[in-house]
C-alpha positions in Angstrom: -10.9 -26.7 3.7 -14.7 -26.5 4.1 -14.7 -22.8 5.0 -12.7 -22.0 1.9 -15.2 -23.9 -0.3 -18.2 -22.3 1.4 -16.7 -18.9 0.9 -17.5 -19.0 -2.8 -21.2 -18.9 -1.7 -20.9 -16.5 1.3 -18.0 -14.8 3.1 -16.9 -16.8 6.1 -15.4 -14.7 9.0 -12.5 -16.4 10.8 -11.2 -13.6 13.0 -12.4 -10.3 14.3 -10.5 -7.7 16.4 -11.0 -4.2 17.6 -8.0 -2.0 17.0 -7.3 1.5 18.5 -5.8 2.6 15.2 -7.8 0.7 12.6 -11.1 0.3 14.6 -12.6 -3.0 13.5 -10.5 -5.6 11.6 -11.8 -8.8 10.2 -10.1 -11.8 8.5 -12.5 -13.5 6.1 -12.6 -16.3 3.6 -14.1 -14.6 0.5 -14.2 -16.4 -2.9 -11.6 -18.9 -1.9 -9.0 -16.5 -0.5 -8.3 -15.0 2.9 -8.8 -11.2 3.0 -8.3 -8.5 5.6 -11.1 -5.9 5.9 -11.8 -2.9 8.0 -15.3 -1.8 8.9 -16.1 -0.4 5.4 -13.3 -1.4 3.0 -10.8 -4.0 2.0 -7.4 -3.5 3.7 -5.4 -6.3 2.2 -5.6 -9.0 -0.4 -8.9 -9.1 -2.4 -9.5 -5.9 -4.4 -6.6 -4.0 -2.7 -4.1 -6.5 -3.8 -5.5 -6.3 -7.4 -5.2 -2.5 -7.3 -1.6 -2.3 -6.1 -0.6 -5.2 -8.4 -1.9 -3.1 -11.3 0.2 -0.2 -10.1 3.3 -2.4 -9.9 2.5 -3.7 -13.4 2.3 -0.2 -14.7 5.9 0.4 -13.4 7.0 -2.9 -14.7 7.8 -6.1 -12.9 11.2 -6.5 -14.6 12.2 -3.0 -13.7 11.2 -3.5 -10.1 13.3 -6.7 -9.9 16.4 -4.6 -10.5 15.6 -2.2 -7.7 17.6 -2.4 -4.4 15.4 -0.7 -1.8 11.6 -0.5 -1.6 9.7 1.4 1.1 6.0 0.5 1.8 4.1 3.1 3.9 1.0 1.4 5.2 1.5 -2.4 5.5 -1.8 -3.7 6.8 -2.0 -7.4 6.0 1.0 -7.1 3.6 -0.7 -8.0 0.3 1.6 -5.7 -1.8 4.6 -7.1 -0.1 3.5 -10.6 -0.9 3.1 -9.5 -4.5 6.7 -8.1 -4.5 8.2 -11.2 -2.9 6.2 -14.0 -4.4 5.1 -12.9 -7.8 7.7 -10.3 -8.8 10.4 -12.2 -6.9 12.0 -9.0 -5.7 15.2 -9.9 -3.8 16.3 -6.5 -2.5 15.3 -5.0 0.8 11.7 -4.2 1.6 11.0 -1.9 4.5 7.3 -1.9 5.7 6.1 0.9 8.0 2.9 0.3 9.9 1.5 2.3 12.8 -0.8 -0.5 14.0 1.1 -3.3 15.8 -2.1 -5.3 16.1 -2.5 -5.5 12.3 1.0 -6.8 11.9 0.2 -9.6 14.4 -2.7 -10.5 12.1 -0.5 -10.3 9.0 2.0 -12.7 10.6 -0.6 -15.2 11.9 -2.9 -15.4 8.9 -0.8 -14.3 6.0 2.7 -15.4 7.0 4.3 -12.0 6.4 7.1 -12.9 8.9 8.3 -15.6 6.5 9.5 -13.1 3.9 13.3 -13.0 4.6 14.1 -9.7 2.9 11.4 -7.8 4.8 11.9 -5.5 7.8 8.7 -4.2 9.6 8.9 -0.9 11.4 6.1 0.0 13.8 5.9 3.7 13.4 3.8 6.6 12.1 4.6 7.0 8.4 5.0 10.8 8.8 7.5 10.3 11.6 9.4 7.6 9.7 10.0 9.6 6.6 11.3 12.5 8.7 13.8 10.2 10.4 15.1 7.9 7.7 18.4 8.5 6.2 17.9 5.9 3.4 17.0 6.5 -0.2 14.6 4.2 -2.1 14.0 3.0 -5.6 10.3 2.6 -5.0 8.1 4.1 -2.4 4.6 2.7 -2.1 2.1 4.8 -0.2 -1.1 3.0 0.8 -2.4 4.7 4.0 -6.0 4.6 5.0 -8.1 5.0 8.1 -11.0 2.8 7.0 -12.2 4.8 3.9 -10.5 8.1 4.8 -6.9 9.2 4.0 -4.8 11.4 6.4 -4.6 14.9 5.1 -0.8 15.0 5.6 -0.3 12.8 2.6 -1.4 15.7 0.3 0.5 18.5 2.1 3.6 20.0 0.6 6.0 19.2 3.4 5.3 15.5 3.2 5.3 15.4 -0.6 8.7 17.2 -0.7 10.1 14.9 1.9 9.0 11.8 0.0 10.4 13.2 -3.2 13.8 13.7 -1.5 13.9 10.0 -0.5 13.4 8.7 -4.0 16.5 7.9 -6.1 16.8 9.3 -9.6 14.8 7.0 -12.0 13.0 5.7 -8.9 9.2 5.7 -8.5 6.4 6.6 -6.1 3.2 4.5 -6.3 0.4 6.3 -4.5 -3.0 4.6 -3.9 -5.9 7.0 -3.3 -9.6 6.6 -2.8 -12.0 8.9 -4.7 -15.6 8.8 -3.7 -16.7 12.4 -4.1 -16.0 15.7 -6.0 -13.8 17.1 -3.2 -11.5 14.1 -3.4 -11.4 14.4 -7.2 -10.2 18.0 -6.8 -7.8 17.0 -4.1 -6.1 14.6 -6.5 -5.9 17.1 -9.2 -4.2 19.6 -6.9 -1.8 16.8 -5.9 -1.1 16.1 -9.5 -0.2 19.8 -10.1 2.5 19.7 -7.5 4.9 17.7 -9.8 6.8 19.6 -12.4 9.3 18.8 -15.1 11.6 16.8 -12.8 8.9 14.1 -12.6 6.9 12.0 -15.0 3.5 11.5 -13.5 0.6 9.2 -14.6 -2.8 9.1 -13.1 -4.9 5.9 -13.5 -8.5 6.6 -12.6 -11.3 4.1 -11.8 -9.0 1.3 -10.7 -11.5 -1.1 -8.9 -14.2 1.7 -9.1 -13.2 4.1 -6.3 -9.4 4.0 -6.4 -7.0 6.3 -8.4 -3.4 5.3 -8.7 -0.5 7.7 -9.2 2.8 6.4 -10.6 5.5 9.1 -10.4 9.0 8.7 -11.8 11.8 11.0 -10.6 13.7 12.1 -13.6 16.4 14.2 -12.0 
């Protein structure tokens, strides 16, 4: 494909859409791969896929293969789901929660997310979903951004406690955050302090420059 080849020289835009939730969305050939970007940051594939892949690698691909239920809060183009399905070869159930139906249309059309047989997509607000679900999960991946900002509810006690209650013992939370200033550094340190002896928490700073990853294992 000519556009794919030219993308090693300059990014080639193939689709652009305005979204009520995500504002501007673009699908672009970049360095030989299709990526999904918002106005100011990468939403799926590209650097974001590398970031979350590192988080999954920290948890352990073999361990993840033995899980039964995985919840993904914030699907976007579905890059972490593709890593789970194609690279890790996870065969259990994946539930993806995404507030923006338009972005799922893009994920299906350009990234073939709808071809993953063990995936269920739920169009809902992540906060509302975790309040309603009766299921428990072996891994919860939190990757929720509004361009370069993160909703404040992700760091509030009520949401944290609710997420913790949905994780099985010996299960994990993988939380992707963006840190671009001192206030956000302090926010992450406060978040870290909320997990006591029932959890094993690791913080991985400077993942792809501005991202910090949390892996949190529920011990009991």
